[in-house]
KESEVO-480892 format. One record per atom (N, C-alpha, C, O): residue in one letter; atom name; x negated, y negated, z. Coordinates in pm, whole numbers, plus 50000, padded with zeros to 5 digits. Atoms other than C-alpha are relative to their C-alpha. Layout:
! residues N
- A; CA; X; Y; Z;
...
***
This chain:
! residues 148
- M; N; 49914; 50118; 50000;
- M; CA; 50000; 50000; 50000;
- M; C; 49910; 49876; 50000;
- M; O; 49824; 49862; 50087;
- P; N; 50084; 50121; 50008;
- P; CA; 49845; 49667; 49897;
- P; C; 50024; 49906; 50119;
- P; O; 50132; 49904; 50179;
- S; N; 49993; 50093; 49887;
- S; CA; 49773; 49402; 50160;
- S; C; 50113; 49899; 49984;
- S; O; 50179; 49864; 50082;
- R; N; 49893; 50098; 50022;
- R; CA; 50014; 49156; 50001;
- R; C; 50137; 50059; 50030;
- R; O; 50224; 49992; 50087;
- L; N; 49872; 49934; 49974;
- L; CA; 50298; 49407; 50018;
- L; C; 50021; 50018; 50150;
- L; O; 50132; 50000; 50201;
- I; N; 49991; 49985; 49855;
- I; CA; 50221; 49476; 50384;
- I; C; 50040; 49866; 50063;
- I; O; 50127; 49862; 50149;
- A; N; 49968; 50132; 49946;
- A; CA; 50230; 49102; 50458;
- A; C; 50144; 49960; 49968;
- A; O; 50212; 49902; 50052;
- M; N; 49863; 50035; 50038;
- M; CA; 50558; 49057; 50268;
- M; C; 50102; 50080; 50081;
- M; O; 50202; 50024; 50126;
- V; N; 49908; 49917; 49920;
- V; CA; 50727; 49348; 50447;
- V; C; 50003; 49950; 50144;
- V; O; 50110; 49938; 50203;
- A; N; 50007; 50051; 49862;
- A; CA; 50606; 49216; 50784;
- A; C; 50074; 49867; 50012;
- A; O; 50143; 49844; 50111;
- L; N; 49932; 50129; 49999;
- L; CA; 50734; 48868; 50698;
- L; C; 50152; 50017; 49995;
- L; O; 50224; 49952; 50070;
- V; N; 49856; 49978; 50013;
- V; CA; 51078; 48993; 50592;
- V; C; 50057; 50061; 50128;
- V; O; 50161; 50017; 50177;
- V; N; 49952; 49936; 49878;
- V; CA; 51116; 49219; 50897;
- V; C; 49994; 49901; 50117;
- V; O; 50084; 49897; 50200;
- G; N; 50011; 50102; 49895;
- G; CA; 50992; 48938; 51125;
- G; C; 50112; 49897; 49991;
- G; O; 50169; 49859; 50093;
- C; N; 49890; 50096; 50018;
- C; CA; 51246; 48695; 50978;
- C; C; 50134; 50062; 50039;
- C; O; 50218; 49996; 50101;
- A; N; 49876; 49932; 49961;
- A; CA; 51524; 48950; 51019;
- A; C; 50010; 50010; 50153;
- A; O; 50118; 49991; 50209;
- A; N; 50000; 49994; 49853;
- A; CA; 51423; 48995; 51384;
- A; C; 50030; 49863; 50058;
- A; O; 50100; 49854; 50160;
- G; N; 49971; 50135; 49954;
- G; CA; 51432; 48617; 51427;
- G; C; 50147; 49965; 49987;
- G; O; 50204; 49902; 50076;
- V; N; 49857; 50025; 50019;
- V; CA; 51784; 48598; 51285;
- V; C; 50080; 50076; 50106;
- V; O; 50173; 50020; 50165;
- L; N; 49930; 49921; 49897;
- L; CA; 51898; 48878; 51519;
- L; C; 49980; 49939; 50139;
- L; O; 50074; 49932; 50218;
- A; N; 50026; 50062; 49871;
- A; CA; 51730; 48710; 51817;
- A; C; 50079; 49871; 50015;
- A; O; 50133; 49843; 50123;
- G; N; 49922; 50123; 49996;
- G; CA; 51895; 48379; 51731;
- G; C; 50148; 50027; 50023;
- G; O; 50213; 49956; 50101;
- A; N; 49859; 49965; 49980;
- A; CA; 52238; 48542; 51708;
- A; C; 50023; 50049; 50142;
- A; O; 50122; 50014; 50206;
- W; N; 49986; 49948; 49865;
- W; CA; 52183; 48725; 52036;
- W; C; 49993; 49886; 50102;
- W; O; 50073; 49881; 50195;
- L; N; 50013; 50114; 49908;
- L; CA; 52068; 48407; 52214;
- L; C; 50123; 49910; 49995;
- L; O; 50169; 49862; 50099;
- T; N; 49880; 50083; 50014;
- T; CA; 52363; 48210; 52077;
- T; C; 50119; 50066; 50070;
- T; O; 50196; 49998; 50139;
- D; N; 49891; 49929; 49931;
- D; CA; 52606; 48478; 52199;
- D; C; 49981; 49995; 50151;
- D; O; 50078; 49980; 50225;
- A; N; 50028; 50004; 49857;
- A; CA; 52434; 48483; 52539;
- A; C; 50033; 49862; 50058;
- A; O; 50085; 49853; 50169;
- I; N; 49969; 50136; 49954;
- I; CA; 52469; 48104; 52569;
- I; C; 50151; 49980; 50007;
- I; O; 50202; 49923; 50103;
- R; N; 49853; 50012; 49998;
- R; CA; 52839; 48120; 52477;
- R; C; 50060; 50076; 50118;
- R; O; 50151; 50027; 50184;
- A; N; 49951; 49921; 49887;
- A; CA; 52897; 48394; 52734;
- A; C; 49969; 49930; 50132;
- A; O; 50052; 49930; 50223;
- Y; N; 50039; 50073; 49879;
- Y; CA; 52710; 48192; 52997;
- Y; C; 50094; 49881; 50021;
- Y; O; 50143; 49859; 50132;
- E; N; 49914; 50118; 49988;
- E; CA; 52913; 47879; 52925;
- E; C; 50145; 50038; 50029;
- E; O; 50218; 49958; 50087;
- A; N; 49864; 49955; 49972;
- A; CA; 53236; 48082; 52943;
- A; C; 50017; 50039; 50147;
- A; O; 50128; 50034; 50199;
- T; N; 49990; 49952; 49862;
- T; CA; 53155; 48208; 53294;
- T; C; 49943; 49901; 50101;
- T; O; 49950; 49925; 50221;
- H; N; 50059; 50100; 49912;
- H; CA; 52983; 47899; 53437;
- H; C; 50058; 49863; 49965;
- H; O; 50107; 49842; 49854;
- R; N; 49951; 50135; 50029;
- R; CA; 53085; 47535; 53467;
- R; C; 49896; 49898; 50044;
- R; O; 49809; 49924; 50128;
- Q; N; 50094; 50107; 49973;
- Q; CA; 52900; 47209; 53480;
- Q; C; 50071; 49891; 50081;
- Q; O; 50185; 49856; 50053;
- V; N; 49945; 50109; 49918;
- V; CA; 52955; 46939; 53745;
- V; C; 49894; 49893; 50019;
- V; O; 49775; 49917; 49998;
- I; N; 50091; 50109; 49967;
- I; CA; 52803; 46604; 53836;
- I; C; 49975; 50008; 50151;
- I; O; 50070; 50012; 50230;
- A; N; 50036; 49990; 49859;
- A; CA; 52615; 46623; 54167;
- A; C; 49917; 49879; 50041;
- A; O; 49849; 49817; 49958;
- Q; N; 50085; 50104; 49943;
- Q; CA; 52453; 46366; 54392;
- Q; C; 49869; 50065; 50044;
- Q; O; 49870; 50168; 50111;
- V; N; 50131; 49949; 49958;
- V; CA; 52081; 46423; 54439;
- V; C; 49970; 49942; 50137;
- V; O; 49960; 49820; 50153;
- V; N; 50025; 50044; 49863;
- V; CA; 52012; 46409; 54813;
- V; C; 49850; 49993; 50026;
- V; O; 49801; 49894; 50081;
- E; N; 50144; 49995; 49975;
- E; CA; 51646; 46513; 54825;
- E; C; 49935; 50081; 49889;
- E; O; 49987; 50185; 49849;
- E; N; 50073; 49929; 50105;
- E; CA; 51396; 46617; 54558;
- E; C; 49871; 50056; 50056;
- E; O; 49797; 49987; 50126;
- K; N; 50126; 49936; 49963;
- K; CA; 51115; 46863; 54619;
- K; C; 49930; 50041; 49872;
- K; O; 49974; 50005; 49763;
- A; N; 50079; 49965; 50117;
- A; CA; 50857; 47012; 54386;
- A; C; 50076; 50087; 49901;
- A; O; 50068; 50064; 49780;
- I; N; 49933; 49905; 50090;
- I; CA; 51074; 47293; 54244;
- I; C; 50151; 49992; 50008;
- I; O; 50220; 50019; 49910;
- V; N; 49855; 50006; 49982;
- V; CA; 51424; 47243; 54386;
- V; C; 50041; 49862; 50051;
- V; O; 49960; 49787; 50105;
- A; N; 49944; 50124; 49948;
- A; CA; 51648; 46951; 54470;
- A; C; 50122; 50035; 50084;
- A; O; 50199; 50126; 50051;
- Q; N; 49880; 49985; 49917;
- Q; CA; 51906; 46930; 54746;
- Q; C; 50108; 49912; 49937;
- Q; O; 50086; 49792; 49916;
- V; N; 49893; 50075; 50066;
- V; CA; 52237; 46825; 54586;
- V; C; 50134; 50022; 50071;
- V; O; 50152; 50120; 50143;
- T; N; 49863; 49986; 49950;
- T; CA; 52599; 46769; 54687;
- T; C; 50095; 49975; 49884;
- T; O; 50065; 49895; 49795;
- W; N; 49899; 50015; 50101;
- W; CA; 52910; 46797; 54471;
- W; C; 50135; 50039; 50058;
- W; O; 50143; 50099; 50165;
- K; N; 49865; 49961; 49959;
- K; CA; 53284; 46842; 54498;
- K; C; 50044; 50120; 49918;
- K; O; 50029; 50121; 49796;
- D; N; 49953; 49881; 50072;
- D; CA; 53428; 47181; 54412;
- D; C; 50136; 49972; 49937;
- D; O; 50187; 49860; 49942;
- A; N; 49872; 50015; 50070;
- A; CA; 53751; 47240; 54219;
- A; C; 50111; 49953; 50093;
- A; O; 50205; 49886; 50049;
- A; N; 49898; 50041; 49902;
- A; CA; 53955; 47186; 54540;
- A; C; 49972; 49862; 50057;
- A; O; 50052; 49811; 50136;
- G; N; 50034; 50133; 49951;
- G; CA; 53781; 46853; 54608;
- G; C; 49921; 50001; 50130;
- G; O; 49903; 49896; 50192;
- I; N; 50078; 49987; 49876;
- I; CA; 53577; 46984; 54903;
- I; C; 49852; 49977; 49969;
- I; O; 49799; 50029; 49871;
- Q; N; 50142; 50032; 50017;
- Q; CA; 53222; 46851; 54939;
- Q; C; 49916; 50126; 50026;
- Q; O; 49932; 50192; 50129;
- Q; N; 50089; 49885; 49990;
- Q; CA; 52961; 47126; 54881;
- Q; C; 49856; 49953; 49996;
- Q; O; 49825; 49847; 49941;
- T; N; 50143; 50030; 50000;
- T; CA; 52585; 47127; 54936;
- T; C; 49924; 50124; 49956;
- T; O; 49961; 50236; 49989;
- G; N; 50082; 49887; 50044;
- G; CA; 52320; 47343; 54772;
- G; C; 49871; 49952; 49940;
- G; O; 49841; 49833; 49937;
- Q; N; 50127; 50031; 50064;
- Q; CA; 51986; 47360; 54599;
- Q; C; 50008; 50033; 49852;
- Q; O; 50056; 50139; 49814;
- A; N; 50004; 49981; 50144;
- A; CA; 51941; 47320; 54225;
- A; C; 49854; 50000; 49955;
- A; O; 49772; 49924; 50006;
- R; N; 50138; 49993; 50051;
- R; CA; 51628; 47414; 54034;
- R; C; 49969; 49878; 49914;
- R; O; 50056; 49826; 49844;
- M; N; 50047; 50112; 50080;
- M; CA; 51427; 47137; 53874;
- M; C; 49956; 50054; 49866;
- M; O; 49926; 50174; 49859;
- P; N; 49964; 50141; 50009;
- P; CA; 51411; 46975; 53626;
- P; C; 50151; 49985; 49987;
- P; O; 50218; 50070; 49929;
- L; N; 49857; 50028; 50003;
- L; CA; 51756; 46825; 53662;
- L; C; 50036; 49927; 49872;
- L; O; 49957; 49850; 49816;
- D; N; 49945; 50072; 50115;
- D; CA; 51969; 46705; 53374;
- D; C; 50061; 49871; 50054;
- D; O; 50177; 49871; 50096;
- R; N; 49962; 50126; 49934;
- R; CA; 51992; 46342; 53493;
- R; C; 50114; 49929; 49929;
- R; O; 50119; 49921; 49807;
- V; N; 49897; 50091; 50048;
- V; CA; 52301; 46129; 53455;
- V; C; 49957; 49858; 50035;
- V; O; 49971; 49766; 49955;
- S; N; 50055; 50129; 49955;
- S; CA; 52149; 45842; 53658;
- S; C; 49886; 50034; 50096;
- S; O; 49846; 50150; 50107;
- G; N; 50109; 49978; 49906;
- G; CA; 51875; 45799; 53918;
- G; C; 50039; 50089; 50117;
- G; O; 49953; 50156; 50174;
- V; N; 49957; 49923; 49883;
- V; CA; 52085; 45966; 54189;
- V; C; 50102; 50108; 49965;
- V; O; 50145; 50183; 50053;
- Q; N; 49906; 49897; 50041;
- Q; CA; 52322; 46185; 53986;
- Q; C; 49938; 50089; 49893;
- Q; O; 49857; 50046; 49812;
- A; N; 50049; 49904; 50098;
- A; CA; 52253; 46497; 53783;
- A; C; 50110; 50100; 49968;
- A; O; 50198; 50124; 50050;
- R; N; 49908; 49891; 50037;
- R; CA; 52447; 46763; 53596;
- R; C; 49940; 50131; 50050;
- R; O; 49822; 50157; 50031;
- I; N; 50045; 49867; 49957;
- I; CA; 52424; 47107; 53754;
- I; C; 50103; 50102; 49953;
- I; O; 50218; 50068; 49926;
- W; N; 49913; 49890; 50040;
- W; CA; 52571; 47444; 53657;
- W; C; 50035; 50081; 50124;
- W; O; 49951; 50103; 50211;
- L; N; 49951; 49917; 49889;
- L; CA; 52780; 47652; 53897;
- L; C; 50050; 50133; 49945;
- L; O; 50108; 50139; 49837;
- D; N; 49946; 49871; 50041;
- D; CA; 52860; 48022; 53877;
- D; C; 50145; 50012; 50044;
- D; O; 50204; 49914; 50092;
- R; N; 49858; 49982; 49966;
- R; CA; 53206; 48169; 53939;
- R; C; 50028; 49980; 50149;
- R; O; 50139; 49943; 50187;
- R; N; 49983; 50016; 49855;
- R; CA; 53152; 48156; 54315;
- R; C; 49972; 49857; 50046;
- R; O; 49987; 49825; 50164;
- G; N; 50026; 50139; 49966;
- G; CA; 53059; 47788; 54301;
- G; C; 49859; 49973; 50048;
- G; O; 49833; 49868; 50108;
- R; N; 50139; 50019; 49958;
- R; CA; 52687; 47835; 54367;
- R; C; 49919; 49941; 49885;
- R; O; 49941; 49976; 49769;
- P; N; 50085; 50057; 50107;
- P; CA; 52427; 47629; 54176;
- P; C; 49912; 50108; 49936;
- P; O; 49853; 50191; 50004;
- V; N; 50083; 49907; 50077;
- V; CA; 52249; 47826; 53904;
- V; C; 49924; 49920; 49895;
- V; O; 49951; 49802; 49873;
- S; N; 50078; 50069; 50104;
- S; CA; 52000; 47742; 53631;
- S; C; 50088; 49972; 49879;
- S; O; 50189; 50038; 49857;
- R; N; 49924; 50039; 50118;
- R; CA; 52123; 47578; 53315;
- R; C; 49980; 50104; 49890;
- R; O; 49882; 50179; 49893;
- P; N; 50018; 49906; 50111;
- P; CA; 52176; 47783; 52997;
- P; C; 49888; 49951; 49909;
- P; O; 49843; 49837; 49918;
- F; N; 50102; 50039; 50097;
- F; CA; 51918; 47783; 52722;
- F; C; 50050; 49887; 49913;
- F; O; 50168; 49881; 49878;
- G; N; 49969; 50109; 50091;
- G; CA; 51908; 47474; 52509;
- G; C; 49943; 50031; 49862;
- G; O; 49890; 50140; 49841;
- P; N; 50049; 49977; 50136;
- P; CA; 51813; 47434; 52143;
- P; C; 49850; 50030; 49994;
- P; O; 49806; 50111; 49913;
- V; N; 50145; 49978; 50001;
- V; CA; 51441; 47422; 52222;
- V; C; 49968; 50145; 50038;
- V; O; 49885; 50209; 49974;
- E; N; 50024; 49863; 49956;
- E; CA; 51451; 47755; 52407;
- E; C; 50045; 50100; 49893;
- E; O; 49980; 50203; 49873;
- V; N; 49951; 49910; 50105;
- V; CA; 51656; 47916; 52127;
- V; C; 49900; 50005; 49885;
- V; O; 49865; 50113; 49838;
- V; N; 50098; 50004; 50110;
- V; CA; 51413; 47801; 51857;
- V; C; 49871; 50072; 50042;
- V; O; 49813; 50147; 49963;
- F; N; 50121; 49933; 49951;
- F; CA; 51119; 47917; 52070;
- F; C; 50021; 50152; 50003;
- F; O; 49932; 50227; 49964;
- G; N; 49971; 49856; 49997;
- G; CA; 51286; 48257; 52123;
- G; C; 50001; 50061; 49861;
- G; O; 49951; 50172; 49840;
- V; N; 49997; 49951; 50138;
- V; CA; 51349; 48295; 51751;
- V; C; 49859; 50010; 49944;
- V; O; 49823; 50110; 49881;
- L; N; 50137; 49998; 50051;
- L; CA; 50990; 48204; 51666;
- L; C; 49917; 50109; 50065;
- L; O; 49835; 50174; 49999;
- M; N; 50073; 49893; 49931;
- M; CA; 50855; 48442; 51929;
- M; C; 50042; 50137; 49946;
- M; O; 49958; 50224; 49927;
- A; N; 49953; 49872; 50055;
- A; CA; 51073; 48726; 51796;
- A; C; 49943; 50022; 49860;
- A; O; 49897; 50132; 49828;
- C; N; 50057; 49989; 50135;
- C; CA; 50961; 48655; 51438;
- C; C; 49853; 50040; 50006;
- C; O; 49809; 50132; 49937;
- T; N; 50144; 49976; 49991;
- T; CA; 50596; 48648; 51537;
- T; C; 49969; 50138; 50057;
- T; O; 49885; 50210; 50003;
- A; N; 50029; 49872; 49935;
- A; CA; 50602; 48950; 51767;
- A; C; 50038; 50118; 49911;
- A; O; 49958; 50210; 49893;
- V; N; 49955; 49887; 50083;
- V; CA; 50805; 49179; 51541;
- V; C; 49923; 50003; 49869;
- V; O; 49880; 50110; 49825;
- G; N; 50077; 50003; 50124;
- G; CA; 50635; 49064; 51222;
- G; C; 49856; 50047; 50020;
- G; O; 49803; 50122; 49939;
- G; N; 50136; 49956; 49970;
- G; CA; 50293; 49110; 51380;
- G; C; 49991; 50149; 50028;
- G; O; 49898; 50216; 49984;
- A; N; 49999; 49856; 49970;
- A; CA; 50383; 49455; 51512;
- A; C; 50019; 50083; 49873;
- A; O; 49954; 50185; 49855;
- V; N; 49978; 49928; 50127;
- V; CA; 50514; 49565; 51171;
- V; C; 49875; 49994; 49914;
- V; O; 49834; 50095; 49857;
- W; N; 50123; 50012; 50080;
- W; CA; 50205; 49429; 50997;
- W; C; 49892; 50094; 50055;
- W; O; 49826; 50165; 49978;
- L; N; 50101; 49915; 49939;
- L; CA; 49977; 49609; 51245;
- L; C; 50029; 50147; 49975;
- L; O; 49938; 50224; 49944;
- L; N; 49962; 49861; 50022;
- L; CA; 50170; 49935; 51211;
- L; C; 49974; 50041; 49855;
- L; O; 49917; 50148; 49830;
- L; N; 50022; 49967; 50142;
- L; CA; 50162; 49925; 50829;
- L; C; 49851; 49999; 49965;
- L; O; 49804; 50081; 49887;
- W; N; 50144; 50007; 50026;
- W; CA; 49796; 49824; 50826;
- W; C; 49931; 50126; 50054;
- W; O; 49844; 50183; 49987;
- Q; N; 50056; 49877; 49943;
- Q; CA; 49710; 50117; 51055;
- Q; C; 50038; 50121; 49916;
- Q; O; 49956; 50210; 49893;
- A; N; 49957; 49889; 50085;
- A; CA; 49916; 50354; 50839;
- A; C; 49918; 50002; 49871;
- A; O; 49879; 50109; 49824;
- R; N; 50082; 50008; 50121;
- R; CA; 49727; 50231; 50534;
- R; C; 49857; 50047; 50027;
- R; O; 49799; 50119; 49946;
- S; N; 50136; 49958; 49964;
- S; CA; 49393; 50279; 50711;
- S; C; 49992; 50151; 50019;
- S; O; 49896; 50214; 49975;
- V; N; 49997; 49854; 49980;
- V; CA; 49487; 50633; 50816;
- V; C; 50012; 50071; 49866;
- V; O; 49948; 50174; 49844;
- A; N; 49985; 49939; 50132;
- A; CA; 49597; 50711; 50459;
- A; C; 49868; 49996; 49923;
- A; O; 49832; 50093; 49857;
- H; N; 50130; 50008; 50067;
- H; CA; 49264; 50587; 50324;
- H; C; 49900; 50098; 50063;
- H; O; 49825; 50165; 49992;
- W; N; 50091; 49908; 49932;
- W; CA; 49073; 50784; 50586;
- W; C; 50032; 50144; 49960;
- W; O; 49941; 50223; 49934;
- W; N; 49960; 49863; 50035;
- W; CA; 49274; 51098; 50505;
- W; C; 49960; 50032; 49856;
- W; O; 49912; 50142; 49828;
- A; N; 50038; 49979; 50140;
- A; CA; 49215; 51056; 50130;
- A; C; 49849; 50017; 49988;
- A; O; 49801; 50102; 49913;
- A; N; 50147; 49987; 50004;
- A; CA; 48841; 51004; 50186;
- A; C; 49957; 50133; 50058;
- A; O; 49865; 50197; 50007;
- R; N; 50034; 49871; 49937;
- R; CA; 48828; 51309; 50413;
- R; C; 50028; 50116; 49902;
- R; O; 49947; 50208; 49890;
- R; N; 49967; 49896; 50098;
- R; CA; 49002; 51523; 50148;
- R; C; 49900; 49999; 49885;
- R; O; 49860; 50105; 49836;
- A; N; 50095; 50009; 50111;
- A; CA; 48768; 51392; 49877;
- A; C; 49864; 50057; 50040;
- A; O; 49800; 50128; 49962;
- V; N; 50130; 49948; 49954;
- V; CA; 48458; 51469; 50085;
- V; C; 50008; 50152; 50015;
- V; O; 49914; 50223; 49979;
- R; N; 49984; 49855; 49985;
- R; CA; 48593; 51817; 50167;
- R; C; 49998; 50068; 49863;
- R; O; 49937; 50174; 49846;
- H; N; 49999; 49944; 50136;
- H; CA; 48659; 51879; 49795;
- H; C; 49859; 49995; 49940;
- H; O; 49814; 50092; 49881;
- F; N; 50136; 50014; 50052;
- F; CA; 48315; 51747; 49699;
- F; C; 49906; 50101; 50067;
- F; O; 49821; 50159; 50001;
- D; N; 50082; 49904; 49928;
- D; CA; 48154; 51963; 49968;
- D; C; 50023; 50141; 49947;
- D; O; 49928; 50219; 49932;
- G; N; 49970; 49868; 50055;
- G; CA; 48333; 52269; 49831;
- G; C; 49937; 50018; 49864;
- G; O; 49882; 50124; 49834;
- Q; N; 50062; 49990; 50132;
- Q; CA; 48215; 52195; 49480;
- Q; C; 49848; 50011; 50011;
- Q; O; 49785; 50085; 49936;
- W; N; 50145; 49996; 49981;
- W; CA; 47861; 52137; 49602;
- W; C; 49955; 50138; 50045;
- W; O; 49854; 50190; 49998;
- R; N; 50034; 49864; 49954;
- R; CA; 47858; 52471; 49784;
- R; C; 50011; 50101; 49885;
- R; O; 49927; 50190; 49871;
- D; N; 49986; 49911; 50114;
- D; CA; 47989; 52647; 49473;
- D; C; 49881; 49985; 49904;
- D; O; 49828; 50084; 49854;
- Y; N; 50113; 50027; 50089;
- Y; CA; 47716; 52483; 49264;
- Y; C; 49871; 50057; 50059;
- Y; O; 49789; 50114; 49987;
- A; N; 50122; 49953; 49935;
- A; CA; 47446; 52569; 49520;
- A; C; 49992; 50152; 49998;
- A; O; 49883; 50207; 49983;
- H; N; 50000; 49853; 50000;
- H; CA; 47551; 52936; 49532;
- H; C; 49979; 50056; 49859;
- H; O; 49923; 50165; 49845;
- K; N; 50016; 49954; 50138;
- K; CA; 47557; 52968; 49151;
- K; C; 49857; 49980; 49953;
- K; O; 49805; 50057; 49871;
- G; N; 50133; 50035; 50048;
- G; CA; 47218; 52809; 49107;
- G; C; 49895; 50074; 50066;
- G; O; 49778; 50055; 50035;
***
């Protein structure tokens, strides 16, 4: 198999994996948004990784919790946070940057793996053909040596 063909097959398979990864990520985001809701919270205290926030739940009761940073800021003291079905703060869903990064990583990883697999298969095929040729040549040489 020529090197160009190996590269083309790897590219096509990598692109197909990227399309599948993009569809999967998009479905995962839709499922996340269907089971989680977004609210505006007051930022009480910010630490290195988490922020202490307060918000009102669906019944209008003041709630307190910790949200992971970075926060999606509305203003200097307000931020959007995501809540799960139980009303606990959770991380936000993937955004466009994460989806594009996931697609590119899937393309690169799968395409690279396919290229490596095909390249190794080609190398083994060449090794096997060379081994058969040497074995055949050795047999002919022995026949010639015994006749002479």
